[in-house]
C-alpha positions in Angstrom: 48.3 76.0 110.8 50.5 73.1 111.0 48.8 70.2 111.7 51.3 67.8 113.5 50.2 64.8 115.9 51.4 60.8 116.2 50.1 57.5 117.2 48.1 56.9 119.7 47.0 53.9 121.8 42.9 53.7 121.1 43.0 51.5 124.6 41.2 54.4 126.6 39.0 55.5 124.1 38.4 58.6 121.5 38.2 61.7 123.8 41.7 60.1 125.8 43.5 60.6 122.6 42.2 63.9 121.4 43.2 64.9 125.6 46.6 62.9 124.9 47.2 64.9 121.7 46.8 68.1 123.4 49.2 67.4 126.5 52.2 66.8 123.9 51.8 69.7 122.1 49.9 67.7 118.9 46.7 69.0 117.7 45.6 65.7 115.7 46.6 62.3 115.6 46.5 58.7 114.2 45.2 55.4 115.7 44.7 51.8 115.3 41.0 50.8 114.7 41.6 47.4 116.1 44.6 45.5 117.4 47.3 45.9 114.4 48.0 42.2 114.8 44.3 41.1 115.0 40.8 41.6 114.2 39.0 42.5 117.5 38.1 46.1 117.9 36.1 47.6 121.4 32.6 48.7 120.8 32.0 52.2 120.1 30.9 54.5 122.4 28.8 57.1 120.7 29.3 59.6 123.5 33.0 59.2 123.8 33.3 59.7 119.9 30.5 63.4 120.1 32.6 64.0 123.2 35.9 63.6 120.3 34.4 65.7 118.0 33.9 68.8 120.1 37.4 68.5 121.5 38.5 68.8 118.6 36.7 71.9 117.4 37.3 73.3 120.4 41.0 72.9 120.1 41.1 73.7 116.2 42.8 69.8 115.7 43.3 68.8 112.2 41.9 65.7 110.4 42.5 62.3 112.1 43.7 59.4 111.0 42.8 55.7 111.5 44.7 53.3 110.4 43.7 49.6 109.8 45.5 46.7 111.3 48.8 45.5 109.7 46.9 42.0 109.1 45.2 42.8 106.1 45.9 41.5 102.8 43.6 42.6 100.2 45.2 41.7 97.5 46.1 38.1 99.3 45.8 34.8 96.9 43.8 33.0 99.6 40.0 34.0 99.5 39.9 33.3 103.2 42.9 36.4 103.8 40.7 38.6 101.4 37.7 37.8 102.8 38.8 39.0 106.3 40.1 42.4 104.9 36.9 43.1 103.3 35.3 42.1 106.7 37.7 44.4 108.8 37.7 47.4 106.6 34.0 47.0 106.0 32.9 47.1 109.7 35.9 50.1 110.4 34.4 52.3 107.7 31.2 52.1 109.6 32.8 52.8 112.6 34.4 55.9 111.5 31.3 57.5 110.7 30.7 58.5 114.4 33.7 60.6 113.9 32.6 61.7 110.4 34.6 64.0 107.8 38.1 61.8 108.7 40.6 59.9 107.1 41.2 56.5 107.4 44.6 54.3 105.7 45.8 51.3 104.9 48.5 49.2 103.0 47.2 48.5 99.7 48.5 44.8 100.3 51.1 41.9 98.5 50.1 40.4 95.9 52.2 37.2 97.0 53.5 35.7 93.1 49.8 36.1 91.4 51.1 39.1 89.8 51.1 43.3 89.6 47.9 42.9 87.6 45.6 40.6 89.7 46.7 42.0 92.9 45.5 45.8 92.0 42.1 44.2 90.5 41.6 42.7 93.8 42.3 45.7 96.1 40.5 48.2 93.5 37.6 45.5 93.4 37.4 45.5 97.5 37.1 49.3 97.6 34.8 49.1 94.7 32.4 46.9 97.2 32.9 49.0 100.1 33.2 52.5 99.5 29.5 54.1 99.4 28.3 57.7 97.8 27.0 58.2 101.7 30.3 58.3 103.8 32.0 61.1 105.3 35.7 59.1 105.3 38.0 59.4 102.8 40.2 56.0 102.6 44.2 56.3 101.8 46.4 54.1 99.9 49.7 54.5 101.9 53.1 54.4 99.6 55.0 51.5 100.4 58.7 50.7 100.9 58.5 47.6 98.1 59.4 44.5 100.2 58.4 41.6 98.9 55.8 41.2 96.3 54.1 44.8 97.5 51.8 47.0 95.8 51.9 50.5 96.0 56.1 50.9 95.9 55.8 53.3 92.9 53.3 55.6 92.7 52.0 54.1 88.9 51.2 50.9 90.7 49.1 53.3 93.3 47.2 55.1 90.0 46.5 51.4 88.6 44.5 51.2 91.6 42.9 54.8 91.7 42.1 54.7 87.8 39.9 51.4 88.9 37.9 53.0 91.7 34.2 54.3 90.7 34.1 56.7 93.7 36.8 58.7 93.1 36.0 61.6 95.1 36.5 58.9 98.4 40.1 57.7 97.6 43.4 59.5 98.3 46.8 58.9 98.9 49.1 58.8 102.7 52.5 59.5 101.7 55.1 57.7 104.5 58.6 59.6 103.6 60.3 56.5 105.5 58.7 54.4 102.6 59.1 56.6 99.8 62.7 57.3 100.1 63.5 53.6 100.7 61.4 52.6 97.5 63.7 54.9 95.7 62.0 58.1 95.4 64.7 60.8 96.9 63.2 63.7 99.1 66.3 64.2 100.5 67.9 65.8 97.2 65.4 66.2 95.1 61.7 66.8 96.8 60.7 69.3 93.8 61.2 66.2 91.8 59.6 63.5 93.6 56.7 65.8 94.1 56.5 66.7 90.1 56.4 63.2 89.6 53.6 62.4 92.3 51.6 65.1 90.6 52.3 64.1 87.0 51.3 60.1 87.6 48.6 60.8 90.6 47.9 64.5 91.0 48.8 66.3 94.1 45.3 67.3 94.7 44.7 63.4 95.6 47.6 63.8 98.5 45.7 64.3 101.5 48.2 63.6 104.4 51.8 62.5 105.4 53.2 60.0 107.8 57.0 62.1 108.8 59.2 59.4 110.0 63.0 59.1 109.3 64.6 55.8 107.8 66.6 53.6 109.5 68.1 52.3 106.3 70.1 54.0 103.3 67.9 55.4 100.2 66.3 53.2 98.3 66.7 49.5 100.5 63.4 48.9 100.1 63.8 47.9 103.8 61.0 50.1 105.7 62.3 50.3 109.3 61.1 53.8 110.9 63.6 56.2 112.7 63.5 59.2 115.1 63.1 62.3 113.5 66.5 63.5 112.4 68.2 60.5 113.7 68.1 58.3 110.3 69.0 58.9 107.0 66.9 61.0 105.4 67.8 63.7 108.4 66.3 66.8 109.8 67.4 69.2 107.0 65.0 67.4 104.7 62.2 67.2 106.9 62.2 70.8 107.6 61.9 71.5 103.6 59.2 69.0 103.6 57.0 70.2 106.7 57.3 74.0 104.7 56.7 73.0 101.3 54.1 75.5 99.8 52.5 71.7 98.5 52.8 69.7 101.8 52.2 72.8 104.6 48.6 72.4 104.7 48.4 68.6 105.1 48.4 66.9 108.2 51.9 65.4 109.2 51.5 62.0 111.7 54.3 60.3 113.5 55.3 56.7 113.6 58.3 56.9 115.2 59.8 54.4 117.2 58.6 56.4 120.4 56.8 56.7 123.7 55.0 60.1 124.4 58.0 62.2 125.4 59.7 61.1 122.4 56.9 62.2 120.5 56.4 65.4 122.3 60.1 66.1 122.0 59.7 65.6 118.3 56.8 67.5 118.1 58.4 70.4 119.3 61.7 69.9 116.7 59.2 69.7 114.0 57.1 73.4 115.5 60.7 74.9 115.6 61.4 73.8 112.0 58.7 75.5 110.7 58.5 79.0 109.3 
């Protein structure tokens, strides 16, 4: 089954997101756990969460993906910044157990001049404090474009974090097509080579989800500006190869393109048409 969805607003609750997804032709979705620029989160309504779980089962949904706020920096130099990240992520993982068995994605963070090794130690240390054997949520590290002092711009940097995680079965990777292209991985002309490199360094079994976004910028620009599918430097032909690749086609795909709902519906239709 082709699991394709987009980013939806969580303001109206869990079930409303599921219904909206189905209305625009999706069978999964991504959402922010709270204000993406802040820390406040709505109280969970257990009945609403249970209703979504039943709705997903009835409509053959793929796994949904919760996204941590952009403001989190587990690798920050300021202890208050790191404490904030830990507080939010701890709460988010508890909240995700109301919709068990899904994914939670976050940007690894920026070492802000402390150095890569220190950033890696801080990120992995946080995860080792938060992950539990009983949790059903898999936490995903997102591939990054390489702006400034971002950690996670290469597969090697992500593996440095994964190597240090104690409960390795609770973590994975979300590959963002815009980010990896901007980071210098040529998924347009050498998708096979990029996947081979990922498999050699991390292991494709750790790849759990894909953010499917075109890029406003040229290859290896390290900019991270998403574009609508087929309207950027990656292009529709490359996305057709990505969604149909035998090593990727069974993963869930989530759009994060600059769109409203009607635009997402159009992109979902385009990608479904490209699926073979």
